[in-house]
C-alpha positions in Angstrom: -30.4 -101.5 55.5 -31.0 -103.7 52.8 -34.7 -102.7 51.4 -36.2 -104.6 49.1 -38.0 -101.3 48.1 -34.5 -100.5 46.1 -35.0 -103.1 43.6 -38.6 -101.9 43.1 -36.7 -98.1 42.3 -34.3 -99.5 40.1 -36.8 -100.9 38.1 -38.4 -97.7 38.1 -35.1 -96.6 37.1 -34.8 -98.7 33.7 -38.4 -98.8 32.8 -39.0 -96.6 29.2 -42.6 -95.8 30.4 -41.1 -93.9 33.7 -43.0 -91.4 34.5 -42.5 -89.3 38.4 -42.3 -91.9 41.0 -44.6 -90.8 44.3 -43.4 -92.6 47.0 -45.9 -92.5 50.2 -46.2 -94.3 53.6 -46.5 -93.7 57.4 -44.0 -91.0 58.8 -40.2 -92.5 59.9 -41.0 -95.7 57.4 -37.6 -95.1 56.1 -38.8 -93.1 52.7 -36.0 -89.9 53.1 -33.3 -92.8 53.5 -34.2 -94.7 50.5 -34.2 -92.0 48.4 -30.9 -90.7 49.4 -29.6 -93.9 49.3 -30.8 -94.8 45.7 -29.4 -91.7 44.3 -25.9 -92.2 45.7 -25.7 -95.6 44.6 -27.6 -95.2 40.9 -26.8 -91.4 39.8 -23.9 -89.4 39.0 -25.9 -86.6 41.4 -28.4 -86.4 43.4 -30.7 -82.7 43.7 -32.6 -83.0 47.2 -35.3 -80.5 48.3 -37.2 -80.9 51.2 -40.4 -78.7 51.8 -41.1 -78.9 55.2 -37.7 -77.9 56.2 -37.4 -74.9 53.1 -40.8 -73.6 53.0 -38.9 -71.6 50.4 -38.7 -73.5 47.8 -42.6 -73.8 47.4 -42.3 -70.3 45.8 -40.3 -71.3 42.6 -43.8 -72.8 41.8 -46.0 -70.3 42.3 -45.1 -68.6 39.1 -46.2 -71.1 36.8 -45.7 -74.6 35.9 -42.7 -74.4 32.8 -41.1 -76.7 33.8 -37.7 -76.2 32.3 -37.6 -72.4 34.6 -38.2 -74.7 37.3 -35.5 -77.0 37.0 -33.2 -74.0 36.5 -34.0 -72.0 39.8 -33.9 -75.2 41.7 -30.4 -76.1 40.7 -28.7 -73.3 39.2 -30.4 -70.8 41.7 -31.1 -72.5 44.7 -28.4 -75.4 44.9 -25.7 -74.1 42.6 -25.5 -76.8 40.3 -27.6 -77.9 37.1 -29.9 -80.2 37.1 -28.9 -82.9 34.3 -31.7 -85.2 33.0 -30.5 -88.6 32.8 -27.3 -87.9 35.4 -29.3 -85.8 38.2 -32.0 -87.5 40.5 -34.2 -84.9 41.4 -36.3 -85.9 45.1 -39.2 -83.6 46.2 -39.0 -84.7 49.9 -42.7 -84.1 52.1 -44.1 -82.6 48.8 -47.1 -82.6 50.3 -46.5 -79.3 52.0 -46.5 -77.8 48.5 -49.6 -78.4 46.9 -48.2 -76.8 43.8 -45.3 -78.9 43.3 -48.0 -81.8 43.5 -49.8 -80.4 39.9 -46.3 -79.6 38.6 -46.0 -83.8 38.6 -48.4 -83.5 35.6 -46.1 -81.1 33.4 -43.0 -83.0 34.6 -44.5 -86.5 33.0 -45.7 -84.6 29.7 -42.8 -82.4 29.0 -39.6 -83.7 31.0 -39.9 -87.6 31.1 -36.3 -88.0 30.8 -35.9 -86.2 34.2 -35.5 -88.7 36.7 -37.6 -87.6 39.9 -38.9 -89.0 42.9 -41.6 -87.2 45.4 -42.1 -88.6 49.2 -45.0 -87.7 51.2 -46.3 -89.3 54.2 -49.3 -87.1 55.1 -50.0 -86.8 51.4 -53.4 -88.5 51.1 -54.2 -86.2 54.1 -53.0 -83.1 52.6 -55.0 -84.0 48.9 -58.5 -84.1 51.1 -57.8 -81.0 53.2 -56.5 -78.8 50.5 -58.2 -79.8 47.7 -55.0 -80.3 45.9 -55.2 -80.4 42.2 -53.5 -84.1 41.9 -51.9 -85.3 38.6 -54.2 -89.0 37.9 -52.8 -91.0 35.6 -49.0 -88.7 35.3 -47.3 -90.4 37.8 -46.4 -93.8 38.9 -47.0 -94.7 42.7 -44.9 -97.1 45.4 -46.3 -97.5 49.0 -43.4 -97.8 51.4 -43.9 -99.7 54.6 -42.0 -100.3 58.1 -39.6 -103.4 57.8 -40.8 -106.6 56.9 -40.0 -109.7 59.1 -37.1 -110.4 55.8 -35.8 -106.9 56.1 -35.7 -106.8 59.9 -33.9 -110.9 60.1 -31.3 -109.5 57.1 -30.6 -106.0 59.0 -29.8 -108.4 62.4 -27.3 -109.8 60.2 -29.4 -113.4 60.4 -30.0 -113.9 56.2 -28.1 -116.9 55.9 -31.6 -118.4 57.5 -33.6 -116.9 55.0 -31.3 -118.1 52.2 -30.7 -121.4 53.6 -34.6 -122.3 53.4 -34.9 -122.3 50.2 -32.9 -125.3 49.5 -36.1 -127.2 51.0 -38.7 -127.6 48.7 -41.5 -125.7 49.3 -43.7 -129.0 51.3 -40.7 -130.3 53.2 -40.5 -129.7 57.0 -37.6 -127.7 57.8 -35.1 -128.9 60.3 -34.4 -126.9 63.8 -31.4 -125.8 62.5 -33.8 -123.0 60.8 -36.9 -123.3 62.7 -35.7 -122.8 66.4 -33.7 -119.6 65.2 -36.3 -118.3 62.9 -39.0 -119.0 65.9 -36.3 -116.7 68.1 -36.6 -113.5 65.4 -40.1 -113.7 64.9 -40.4 -113.3 68.7 -37.9 -110.5 68.7 -39.8 -108.9 65.3 -43.1 -109.0 67.7 -40.9 -106.6 70.2 -38.9 -104.7 67.9 -41.6 -103.9 65.1 -39.9 -102.6 61.7 -39.6 -98.5 62.1 -36.0 -98.0 60.9 -34.8 -96.3 64.1 -36.1 -98.7 66.4 -34.6 -101.8 64.2 -30.9 -99.8 63.9 -31.1 -99.7 67.6 -31.8 -103.3 68.2 -29.5 -104.2 66.0 -26.8 -102.4 67.8 -27.4 -103.3 71.1 -30.1 -106.4 71.2 -32.0 -104.3 74.1 -35.4 -103.8 74.8 -35.5 -100.5 76.4 -33.5 -98.3 74.2 -35.8 -99.8 71.4 -39.1 -98.6 73.5 -37.5 -95.2 74.2 -37.7 -95.0 70.0 -41.3 -96.6 70.0 -43.0 -94.3 72.8 -41.1 -91.0 71.2 -42.6 -92.4 67.6 -45.7 -92.6 69.3 -45.5 -89.2 70.6 -45.0 -88.1 67.3 -47.7 -89.5 65.7 -49.9 -87.9 68.3 -48.1 -84.6 67.4 -49.2 -85.0 64.0 -52.8 -85.1 64.8 -52.4 -81.4 66.5 -50.3 -80.3 63.6 -52.1 -81.2 60.7 -55.7 -82.1 61.5 -58.7 -79.9 61.3 -59.5 -78.9 65.1 -62.9 -80.3 65.4 -61.1 -84.1 64.7 -57.4 -83.8 66.9 -59.4 -85.4 70.4 -61.5 -88.2 67.8 -58.2 -89.1 66.6 -56.8 -89.4 69.8 -59.8 -91.6 71.0 -59.3 -93.6 68.1 -56.1 -94.2 68.2 -56.2 -95.2 71.6 -58.8 -97.6 71.6 -57.3 -99.9 68.6 -55.7 -102.5 71.0 -58.5 -102.6 73.0 -60.6 -103.2 69.9 -58.4 -106.1 68.7 -58.2 -107.4 72.4 -62.2 -108.5 72.1 -63.0 -111.9 71.2 -65.6 -110.7 68.1 -62.4 -107.6 67.2 -64.6 -105.9 64.7 -64.3 -102.6 64.8 -67.1 -100.8 66.7 -67.3 -96.4 66.9 -69.6 -96.6 70.3 -66.6 -98.6 71.9 -64.4 -95.6 70.9 -66.2 -93.0 73.2 -69.3 -93.3 75.5 -71.9 -91.7 73.6 -70.3 -91.2 70.5 -71.6 -92.5 67.2 -70.1 -93.9 64.0 -71.4 -90.6 61.8 -69.4 -87.9 64.2 -65.8 -90.9 64.3 -66.0 -91.7 60.5 -63.5 -88.7 59.0 -61.5 -89.1 61.9 -60.9 -92.6 61.2 -60.2 -91.9 57.8 -57.6 -89.6 58.6 -55.9 -92.3 60.1 -55.9 -94.7 57.3 -54.8 -91.4 55.1 -51.9 -90.8 57.2 -50.5 -94.4 57.0 -51.2 -95.1 60.5 -53.7 -97.6 60.6 -55.5 -100.7 58.1 -58.8 -101.3 57.5 -59.7 -104.8 57.2 -62.9 -105.3 55.4 -65.5 -108.1 55.6 -66.6 -109.7 52.3 -69.4 -112.3 52.7 -69.6 -113.7 49.1 -66.5 -114.2 47.6 -66.8 -113.2 44.0 -63.7 -111.0 41.6 -62.8 -108.9 42.3 -63.0 -108.5 45.6 -63.0 -104.9 46.1 -66.1 -105.1 44.3 -68.1 -107.1 47.4 -66.0 -105.5 50.3 -68.6 -104.2 53.2 -66.9 -100.8 54.0 -69.6 -100.9 56.9 -68.2 -104.2 58.7 -64.5 -104.0 59.1 -61.7 -104.2 61.3 -58.9 -101.6 62.4 -55.3 -102.8 63.1 -52.2 -100.6 63.4 -49.0 -100.1 60.8 -46.3 -102.1 63.0 -46.4 -104.5 65.2 -43.7 -103.5 67.5 -46.3 -100.2 68.0 -48.9 -102.1 68.5 -46.7 -103.6 71.1 -45.6 -100.8 72.9 -48.8 -99.1 72.5 -51.0 -102.2 73.9 -48.3 -102.6 77.4 -47.7 -105.9 76.6 -44.1 -106.2 78.0 -40.9 -107.8 76.1 -41.0 -110.6 78.3 -44.6 -111.7 78.1 -43.6 -111.9 74.3 -40.5 -113.8 75.1 -41.7 -116.1 77.7 -45.1 -117.1 75.6 -47.0 -115.9 78.9 -50.1 -118.2 79.3 -51.6 -114.1 80.2 -51.2 -113.1 77.1 -53.2 -115.9 75.0 -56.4 -113.9 74.2 -54.6 -110.7 72.8 -51.8 -112.8 71.2 -54.5 -114.0 68.4 -55.5 -110.6 67.5 -51.6 -109.7 67.0 -50.7 -112.4 65.3 -53.1 -111.1 62.8 -51.9 -107.8 62.6 -48.6 -109.3 61.7 -50.1 -111.4 58.9 -52.1 -108.2 57.7 -48.6 -106.0 57.4 -46.3 -109.0 55.9 -49.4 -109.6 53.1 -49.7 -105.8 52.5 -46.1 -105.7 52.2 -46.2 -107.8 49.4 -48.7 -106.0 47.1 -51.5 -108.3 48.7 -55.4 -106.2 48.6 -56.8 -108.9 51.8 -60.2 -108.8 52.8 -62.0 -111.4 55.7 -64.7 -113.8 55.1 -67.3 -113.7 57.5 -71.0 -116.0 57.0 -73.3 -114.7 59.4 -72.7 -116.0 63.0 -71.4 -119.2 62.2 -68.1 -118.6 60.7 -65.2 -116.4 59.8 -61.7 -116.4 57.9 -59.2 -114.1 58.8 -58.1 -113.4 55.4 -58.8 -113.6 51.8 -56.8 -112.6 48.6 -56.5 -112.1 45.3 -53.9 -113.8 43.3 -54.0 -114.2 39.2 -57.4 -115.3 39.0 -57.7 -117.3 42.3 -59.4 -116.1 45.3 -56.6 -117.3 48.2 -58.2 -118.6 51.8 -56.0 -118.0 55.0 -56.3 -119.2 58.1 -53.9 -117.8 60.7 -52.8 -118.9 64.3 -50.8 -118.0 66.6 -49.8 -121.3 67.9 -48.9 -124.4 66.6 -52.3 -125.9 66.9 -54.1 -125.3 63.0 -57.4 -126.8 63.8 -59.8 -124.2 61.9 -63.4 -125.1 61.7 -64.0 -121.9 59.4 -61.1 -122.7 57.0 -63.0 -126.5 56.2 -66.1 -124.8 56.0 -65.2 -122.3 53.5 -63.3 -124.6 51.6 -66.3 -126.6 51.8 -68.5 -124.5 50.4 -66.5 -122.3 47.8 -64.4 -124.9 47.0 -60.7 -123.1 46.2 -58.0 -124.4 44.5 -55.6 -123.5 46.8 -55.5 -122.2 50.5 -53.2 -121.7 53.6 -53.0 -122.0 57.4 -50.4 -119.7 59.3 -49.0 -120.9 62.3 -46.2 -122.0 64.2 -46.5 -125.2 62.8 -43.5 -126.5 60.5 -44.2 -126.3 56.5 -46.4 -128.9 55.2 -49.1 -129.8 53.0 -52.8 -131.9 52.6 -56.2 -131.7 51.3 -59.1 -129.6 53.4 -61.9 -131.1 51.6 -60.5 -130.5 48.0 -58.6 -127.8 48.7 -54.7 -128.1 48.6 -53.5 -126.7 51.8 -50.1 -125.4 52.6 -49.4 -125.0 56.4 -46.7 -122.2 56.2 -45.3 -120.9 59.7 -45.4 -117.8 60.6 -41.9 -116.5 59.8 -42.0 -117.9 56.5 -44.7 -116.0 55.1 -42.5 -113.5 53.2 -41.9 -116.8 51.0 -45.5 -116.8 50.0 -44.8 -116.6 46.5 -43.1 -120.1 46.2 -46.2 -121.4 47.3 -48.5 -119.4 44.7 -45.8 -120.6 41.7 -45.5 -116.8 41.2 -41.6 -117.3 41.2 
């Protein structure tokens, strides 16, 4: 599969200021695959070590942090082949299983900068807190990997020509039905399949939903098993309650996450740590409220008022019990949940592009789906599931704060108009991958 992460890895490889790279992300999103593929393409040799599968590797780090000794024992003793900086890519997979290996990255950065080293970890955020790991702050480069984005899904499905074709048109010019009809269909497929690589691969090989759903069920089951394997025993039932409540809370008209709705009689103080575990594991995302949109947005985020979304729309669809047929036929019975489902999709697309979104609420009068920073601007976004794009809250926000630029994401074709004094682009949901064009960042 063609993953945009490969371009980021190449850029890291060629950087003169390169440090050991820490690649994190939810389980089964493709971290191991991309690391090994990167090694095969760009290095003469790849030295791969998995701390979860081979616990004995961790003993190499128990004596001291002498990087020459560590490399000699990993290379000549364990794998029987020398590790040569500049020629060998070293991969530490599931590094969270060896806390001393995490700490050693500080010394690899200081004493062996010429070595190309990638460390992948699915539950590293969880482990750092649980095991009190001495994390090498400032001594590693970091990248986060997500499930396949919509554009990566389209490419995997053999339809890259659609994406390339849209680039021929001006960013405010309507796209012809040649593109819109096929991309609308691909978006429905993406809503059903999602971006977990194994599910996408099954889809591209079979174009049948049943085998895809079997894989999704197994992934969801694996995640539940992770609760029992890696979480504190007292939090295991709480994790299950929160995990199961997310689709229900999203389905509410006011989809603010409410702890008391997770389990009757339970208070936020009892459940907060369990929710943070899910966030640290990359399984869910928190979208915080901003009441006063000023730069930087992170200073004004309200950590006590937030929404919770899942890491992948396909898994959300399956966990919610929404059938493939319901999405394909655009059933009226799915109308209410479709709005929250669309928000989840937009959020994952923004995160994939390294945006850090929030949402805006002004008392009980208006709510805007997303805000994010671009250079020195705050960009407002309204997300709609249908072709109808009338957005009262968006207009109120623009009138109050007069932003230079904003967006309406919906199924409506590309367009441009003024809302109050804000230049507003209408961007189809299947074109969010091209957001940088509208932000003049390319």
